[in-house]
N, CA and C atoms as an extended XYZ file, in Angstrom:
339
Properties=species:S:1:pos:R:3:atomname:S:1:resname:S:1:resid:I:1 pbc="F F F"
N        13.417       61.589      -44.428 N   MET     1
C        13.466       60.198      -44.007 CA  MET     1
C        14.641       59.514      -44.726 C   MET     1
N        15.278       58.607      -44.034 N   ASN     2
C        16.452       57.935      -44.569 CA  ASN     2
C        16.125       56.513      -45.041 C   ASN     2
N        14.953       56.342      -45.607 N   CYS     3
C        14.498       55.023      -46.068 CA  CYS     3
C        14.882       54.842      -47.536 C   CYS     3
N        15.590       53.772      -47.829 N   ILE     4
C        16.032       53.524      -49.209 CA  ILE     4
C        14.848       53.353      -50.162 C   ILE     4
N        13.781       52.702      -49.731 N   PHE     5
C        12.640       52.509      -50.621 CA  PHE     5
C        11.870       53.813      -50.841 C   PHE     5
N        11.806       54.684      -49.834 N   CYS     6
C        11.197       56.009      -50.033 CA  CYS     6
C        12.007       56.795      -51.060 C   CYS     6
N        13.332       56.665      -50.991 N   LYS     7
C        14.196       57.361      -51.945 CA  LYS     7
C        14.051       56.785      -53.350 C   LYS     7
N        13.847       55.484      -53.471 N   ILE     8
C        13.612       54.872      -54.784 CA  ILE     8
C        12.277       55.357      -55.348 C   ILE     8
N        11.237       55.357      -54.535 N   ALA     9
C         9.908       55.779      -54.993 CA  ALA     9
C         9.898       57.241      -55.425 C   ALA     9
N        10.701       58.069      -54.771 N   SER    10
C        10.743       59.497      -55.107 CA  SER    10
C        11.653       59.791      -56.296 C   SER    10
N        12.429       58.785      -56.740 N   GLY    11
C        13.354       58.989      -57.847 CA  GLY    11
C        14.724       59.457      -57.419 C   GLY    11
N        14.919       59.636      -56.123 N   GLU    12
C        16.212       60.077      -55.598 CA  GLU    12
C        17.294       59.016      -55.831 C   GLU    12
N        16.900       57.746      -55.754 N   ILE    13
C        17.799       56.631      -56.063 CA  ILE    13
C        17.234       55.951      -57.309 C   ILE    13
N        18.059       55.755      -58.340 N   PRO    14
C        17.545       55.133      -59.571 CA  PRO    14
C        17.175       53.669      -59.373 C   PRO    14
N        16.218       53.222      -60.166 N   SER    15
C        15.786       51.832      -60.147 CA  SER    15
C        15.294       51.475      -61.539 C   SER    15
N        15.089       50.191      -61.753 N   LYS    16
C        14.503       49.731      -63.013 CA  LYS    16
C        12.997       49.639      -62.790 C   LYS    16
N        12.327       50.758      -63.041 N   LYS    17
C        10.900       50.891      -62.743 CA  LYS    17
C        10.065       50.007      -63.660 C   LYS    17
N         9.090       49.356      -63.051 N   LEU    18
C         8.137       48.528      -63.771 CA  LEU    18
C         6.766       49.191      -63.825 C   LEU    18
N         6.413       49.931      -62.776 N   PHE    19
C         5.061       50.485      -62.656 CA  PHE    19
C         5.083       51.614      -61.629 C   PHE    19
N         4.202       52.586      -61.853 N   GLU    20
C         4.010       53.643      -60.869 CA  GLU    20
C         2.623       54.230      -61.041 C   GLU    20
N         1.958       54.481      -59.918 N   ASP    21
C         0.732       55.264      -59.900 CA  ASP    21
C         0.786       56.167      -58.682 C   ASP    21
N        -0.332       56.751      -58.299 N   GLU    22
C        -0.317       57.705      -57.187 CA  GLU    22
C        -0.031       57.049      -55.834 C   GLU    22
N        -0.265       55.732      -55.706 N   LEU    23
C        -0.109       55.044      -54.429 CA  LEU    23
C         1.085       54.099      -54.358 C   LEU    23
N         1.452       53.510      -55.496 N   LEU    24
C         2.439       52.431      -55.496 CA  LEU    24
C         3.573       52.692      -56.475 C   LEU    24
N         4.674       52.010      -56.223 N   PHE    25
C         5.834       52.031      -57.110 CA  PHE    25
C         6.343       50.596      -57.183 C   PHE    25
N         6.612       50.109      -58.385 N   ALA    26
C         7.131       48.746      -58.562 CA  ALA    26
C         8.422       48.814      -59.360 C   ALA    26
N         9.381       48.001      -58.937 N   PHE    27
C        10.688       47.991      -59.596 CA  PHE    27
C        11.310       46.615      -59.455 C   PHE    27
N        12.250       46.312      -60.358 N   TYR    28
C        12.915       45.016      -60.338 CA  TYR    28
C        13.928       44.949      -59.204 C   TYR    28
N        13.977       43.794      -58.550 N   ASP    29
C        14.910       43.562      -57.443 CA  ASP    29
C        16.341       43.536      -57.972 C   ASP    29
N        17.261       44.173      -57.236 N   ILE    30
C        18.665       44.198      -57.686 CA  ILE    30
C        19.398       42.904      -57.353 C   ILE    30
N        18.804       42.054      -56.507 N   GLN    31
C        19.355       40.735      -56.204 CA  GLN    31
C        18.247       39.700      -56.421 C   GLN    31
N        17.885       39.476      -57.682 N   PRO    32
C        16.724       38.614      -57.961 CA  PRO    32
C        16.922       37.182      -57.485 C   PRO    32
N        15.843       36.630      -56.940 N   GLN    33
C        15.820       35.251      -56.463 CA  GLN    33
C        15.049       34.338      -57.409 C   GLN    33
N        14.664       34.894      -58.549 N   ALA    34
C        13.959       34.152      -59.593 CA  ALA    34
C        14.180       34.907      -60.902 C   ALA    34
N        13.968       34.251      -62.039 N   PRO    35
C        14.139       34.955      -63.310 CA  PRO    35
C        13.296       36.230      -63.431 C   PRO    35
N        12.101       36.224      -62.850 N   VAL    36
C        11.306       37.445      -62.714 CA  VAL    36
C        11.181       37.707      -61.221 C   VAL    36
N        11.631       38.877      -60.777 N   HIS    37
C        11.561       39.233      -59.358 CA  HIS    37
C        11.472       40.749      -59.265 C   HIS    37
N        10.304       41.211      -58.862 N   PHE    38
C        10.134       42.651      -58.668 CA  PHE    38
C         9.472       42.913      -57.332 C   PHE    38
N         9.590       44.157      -56.892 N   LEU    39
C         9.019       44.604      -55.622 CA  LEU    39
C         7.922       45.610      -55.902 C   LEU    39
N         6.902       45.591      -55.077 N   ILE    40
C         5.853       46.610      -55.109 CA  ILE    40
C         5.839       47.261      -53.733 C   ILE    40
N         5.974       48.573      -53.716 N   ILE    41
C         5.995       49.301      -52.440 CA  ILE    41
C         4.939       50.400      -52.446 C   ILE    41
N         4.334       50.661      -51.297 N   PRO    42
C         3.491       51.851      -51.213 CA  PRO    42
C         4.392       53.089      -51.167 C   PRO    42
N         3.951       54.160      -51.779 N   LYS    43
C         4.723       55.406      -51.709 CA  LYS    43
C         4.700       55.976      -50.295 C   LYS    43
N         3.599       55.762      -49.594 N   GLN    44
C         3.521       56.171      -48.197 CA  GLN    44
C         4.368       55.204      -47.380 C   GLN    44
N         5.142       55.720      -46.439 N   HIS    45
C         6.015       54.861      -45.656 CA  HIS    45
C         5.239       54.115      -44.571 C   HIS    45
N         5.346       52.805      -44.616 N   PHE    46
C         4.896       51.905      -43.557 CA  PHE    46
C         6.106       51.034      -43.255 C   PHE    46
N         6.489       50.900      -42.010 N   SER    47
C         7.678       50.118      -41.677 CA  SER    47
C         7.518       48.640      -41.995 C   SER    47
N         6.322       48.114      -41.809 N   SER    48
C         6.070       46.706      -42.090 CA  SER    48
C         4.573       46.485      -42.221 C   SER    48
N         4.199       45.269      -42.497 N   LEU    49
C         2.784       44.908      -42.567 CA  LEU    49
C         2.083       45.196      -41.235 C   LEU    49
N         2.820       45.180      -40.141 N   ASN    50
C         2.235       45.473      -38.836 CA  ASN    50
C         1.652       46.879      -38.742 C   ASN    50
N         2.061       47.782      -39.625 N   ASP    51
C         1.548       49.156      -39.620 CA  ASP    51
C         0.252       49.307      -40.408 C   ASP    51
N        -0.188       48.242      -41.069 N   ILE    52
C        -1.403       48.298      -41.880 CA  ILE    52
C        -2.604       47.939      -41.007 C   ILE    52
N        -3.624       48.787      -41.078 N   SER    53
C        -4.861       48.530      -40.334 CA  SER    53
C        -6.021       48.485      -41.324 C   SER    53
N        -7.213       48.261      -40.821 N   LYS    54
C        -8.389       48.175      -41.691 CA  LYS    54
C        -8.583       49.459      -42.486 C   LYS    54
N        -8.155       50.581      -41.962 N   GLU    55
C        -8.301       51.838      -42.709 CA  GLU    55
C        -7.422       51.870      -43.963 C   GLU    55
N        -6.460       50.965      -44.046 N   HIS    56
C        -5.588       50.879      -45.214 CA  HIS    56
C        -5.990       49.739      -46.153 C   HIS    56
N        -7.186       49.192      -45.971 N   SER    57
C        -7.581       48.027      -46.768 CA  SER    57
C        -7.642       48.348      -48.259 C   SER    57
N        -7.978       49.555      -48.614 N   GLY    58
C        -7.980       49.946      -50.025 CA  GLY    58
C        -6.588       49.876      -50.626 C   GLY    58
N        -5.600       50.355      -49.885 N   LEU    59
C        -4.218       50.302      -50.344 CA  LEU    59
C        -3.744       48.855      -50.451 C   LEU    59
N        -4.068       48.049      -49.447 N   ALA    60
C        -3.650       46.644      -49.450 CA  ALA    60
C        -4.268       45.894      -50.635 C   ALA    60
N        -5.536       46.126      -50.890 N   GLY    61
C        -6.195       45.501      -52.032 CA  GLY    61
C        -5.604       45.972      -53.349 C   GLY    61
N        -5.290       47.244      -53.427 N   HIS    62
C        -4.685       47.805      -54.640 CA  HIS    62
C        -3.307       47.186      -54.879 C   HIS    62
N        -2.556       46.958      -53.809 N   LEU    63
C        -1.240       46.342      -53.939 CA  LEU    63
C        -1.374       44.931      -54.520 C   LEU    63
N        -2.309       44.158      -54.015 N   LEU    64
C        -2.486       42.791      -54.511 CA  LEU    64
C        -3.027       42.766      -55.942 C   LEU    64
N        -3.953       43.655      -56.249 N   ALA    65
C        -4.462       43.724      -57.619 CA  ALA    65
C        -3.351       44.139      -58.585 C   ALA    65
N        -2.486       45.028      -58.143 N   THR    66
C        -1.353       45.453      -58.971 CA  THR    66
C        -0.379       44.300      -59.165 C   THR    66
N        -0.170       43.494      -58.136 N   ALA    67
C         0.689       42.310      -58.279 CA  ALA    67
C         0.147       41.404      -59.378 C   ALA    67
N        -1.162       41.177      -59.400 N   ALA    68
C        -1.768       40.328      -60.429 CA  ALA    68
C        -1.627       40.956      -61.818 C   ALA    68
N        -1.846       42.259      -61.926 N   GLU    69
C        -1.700       42.947      -63.213 CA  GLU    69
C        -0.262       42.865      -63.720 C   GLU    69
N         0.700       43.080      -62.821 N   LEU    70
C         2.097       43.052      -63.229 CA  LEU    70
C         2.564       41.625      -63.531 C   LEU    70
N         1.953       40.639      -62.889 N   ALA    71
C         2.253       39.243      -63.234 CA  ALA    71
C         1.858       38.980      -64.688 C   ALA    71
N         0.710       39.504      -65.097 N   LYS    72
C         0.299       39.377      -66.503 CA  LYS    72
C         1.279       40.116      -67.407 C   LYS    72
N         1.615       41.339      -67.025 N   LYS    73
C         2.507       42.171      -67.844 CA  LYS    73
C         3.872       41.511      -68.048 C   LYS    73
N         4.368       40.809      -67.025 N   THR    74
C         5.692       40.182      -67.105 CA  THR    74
C         5.632       38.729      -67.575 C   THR    74
N         4.434       38.235      -67.865 N   GLY    75
C         4.284       36.912      -68.438 CA  GLY    75
C         4.395       35.751      -67.470 C   GLY    75
N         4.126       35.993      -66.187 N   ILE    76
C         4.214       34.909      -65.207 CA  ILE    76
C         2.850       34.473      -64.674 C   ILE    76
N         1.799       35.094      -65.167 N   ASP    77
C         0.466       34.817      -64.628 CA  ASP    77
C        -0.011       33.400      -64.913 C   ASP    77
N         0.309       32.852      -66.054 N   GLN    78
C        -0.191       31.521      -66.411 CA  GLN    78
C         0.634       30.392      -65.794 C   GLN    78
N         1.943       30.551      -65.759 N   SER    79
C         2.792       29.486      -65.208 CA  SER    79
C         2.777       29.494      -63.683 C   SER    79
N         2.541       30.639      -63.083 N   GLY    80
C         2.468       30.750      -61.629 CA  GLY    80
C         3.546       31.660      -61.067 C   GLY    80
N         3.250       32.199      -59.923 N   TYR    81
C         4.163       33.127      -59.263 CA  TYR    81
C         3.886       33.137      -57.769 C   TYR    81
N         4.795       33.742      -57.034 N   ARG    82
C         4.655       33.836      -55.591 CA  ARG    82
C         4.719       35.309      -55.188 C   ARG    82
N         3.836       35.693      -54.283 N   VAL    83
C         3.845       37.030      -53.695 CA  VAL    83
C         4.210       36.863      -52.233 C   VAL    83
N         5.257       37.570      -51.791 N   VAL    84
C         5.775       37.411      -50.440 CA  VAL    84
C         5.815       38.762      -49.735 C   VAL    84
N         5.278       38.793      -48.522 N   LEU    85
C         5.371       39.967      -47.653 CA  LEU    85
C         6.128       39.555      -46.395 C   LEU    85
N         7.419       39.808      -46.358 N   ASN    86
C         8.221       39.486      -45.176 CA  ASN    86
C         7.984       40.560      -44.114 C   ASN    86
N         7.886       40.141      -42.854 N   THR    87
C         7.627       41.088      -41.774 CA  THR    87
C         8.597       40.868      -40.622 C   THR    87
N         9.369       41.907      -40.355 N   ASN    88
C        10.347       41.947      -39.261 CA  ASN    88
C        11.443       40.889      -39.430 C   ASN    88
N        12.354       40.832      -38.465 N   ASP    89
C        13.566       40.025      -38.594 CA  ASP    89
C        13.303       38.540      -38.826 C   ASP    89
N        12.495       37.920      -37.992 N   ASP    90
C        12.248       36.487      -38.146 CA  ASP    90
C        11.498       36.172      -39.431 C   ASP    90
N        10.766       37.140      -39.960 N   GLY    91
C        10.056       36.949      -41.219 CA  GLY    91
C        10.921       37.200      -42.441 C   GLY    91
N        12.165       37.647      -42.222 N   GLY    92
C        13.093       37.857      -43.338 CA  GLY    92
C        13.058       39.242      -43.944 C   GLY    92
N        12.416       40.208      -43.273 N   GLN    93
C        12.352       41.571      -43.811 CA  GLN    93
C        13.705       42.245      -43.646 C   GLN    93
N        14.298       42.714      -44.747 N   SER    94
C        15.622       43.338      -44.691 CA  SER    94
C        15.577       44.855      -44.844 C   SER    94
N        14.493       45.392      -45.390 N   VAL    95
C        14.332       46.843      -45.525 CA  VAL    95
C        13.069       47.235      -44.768 C   VAL    95
N        13.178       48.160      -43.807 N   PRO    96
C        12.018       48.524      -42.993 CA  PRO    96
C        11.049       49.465      -43.715 C   PRO    96
N        10.518       48.981      -44.812 N   HIS    97
C         9.461       49.662      -45.574 CA  HIS    97
C         8.621       48.531      -46.166 C   HIS    97
N         7.330       48.553      -45.919 N   LEU    98
C         6.447       47.509      -46.429 CA  LEU    98
C         6.683       47.299      -47.916 C   LEU    98
N         6.874       46.055      -48.310 N   HIS    99
C         7.059       45.735      -49.722 CA  HIS    99
C         6.646       44.299      -49.996 C   HIS    99
N         6.123       44.104      -51.189 N   ALA   100
C         5.744       42.773      -51.658 CA  ALA   100
C         6.731       42.343      -52.724 C   ALA   100
N         7.284       41.154      -52.553 N   HIS   101
C         8.113       40.536      -53.585 CA  HIS   101
C         7.179       39.744      -54.488 C   HIS   101
N         7.354       39.877      -55.796 N   VAL   102
C         6.629       39.047      -56.749 CA  VAL   102
C         7.689       38.297      -57.549 C   VAL   102
N         7.631       36.967      -57.471 N   LEU   103
C         8.656       36.116      -58.081 CA  LEU   103
C         8.015       35.105      -59.010 C   LEU   103
N         8.667       34.860      -60.147 N   GLY   104
C         8.136       33.886      -61.085 CA  GLY   104
C         9.181       33.369      -62.054 C   GLY   104
N         8.733       32.463      -62.922 N   LYS   105
C         9.563       31.806      -63.937 CA  LYS   105
C        10.513       30.777      -63.332 C   LYS   105
N        10.147       30.245      -62.165 N   ARG   106
C        10.839       29.091      -61.606 CA  ARG   106
C         9.879       28.370      -60.684 C   ARG   106
N        10.174       27.115      -60.389 N   LYS   107
C         9.334       26.305      -59.507 CA  LYS   107
C         9.650       26.660      -58.053 C   LYS   107
N         8.622       26.886      -57.266 N   PHE   108
C         8.788       27.187      -55.847 CA  PHE   108
C         8.354       25.985      -55.023 C   PHE   108
N         9.018       25.776      -53.917 N   LEU   109
C         8.728       24.651      -53.035 CA  LEU   109
C         7.911       25.120      -51.835 C   LEU   109
N         7.272       24.148      -51.188 N   TRP   110
C         6.551       24.420      -49.947 CA  TRP   110
C         6.917       23.374      -48.941 C   TRP   110
N         7.217       23.686      -47.725 N   PRO   111
C         7.217       25.054      -47.203 CA  PRO   111
C         8.465       25.806      -47.643 C   PRO   111
N         8.373       27.152      -47.654 N   PRO   112
C         9.547       27.951      -48.000 CA  PRO   112
C        10.617       27.816      -46.912 C   PRO   112
N        11.836       28.155      -47.247 N   GLY   113
C        12.958       28.008      -46.300 CA  GLY   113
C        12.997       29.011      -45.211 C   GLY   113
């Protein structure tokens, strides 16, 4: 597969790893949009959130629980943070592999741009 995030998760492309287990890989974004900005990706390839069904609810829950754990680890849990899942072109998804952005250490506005 020619997916950049699959290659990052496998170690084929280097990254600044934050976390890894049997299901997920987390690493710092190379173009951060906040002082703390990391991505959490499933090791299994899903093109977008649209590929997730109820049978993947365990993985989806694990991804969100990991986001909360890593927010604590990076010190953004108390001040606040944002978790973003962009889906397809209009949603701002730039890499066709499901990923969650976790951003913190700055004030976020609503609605987002």
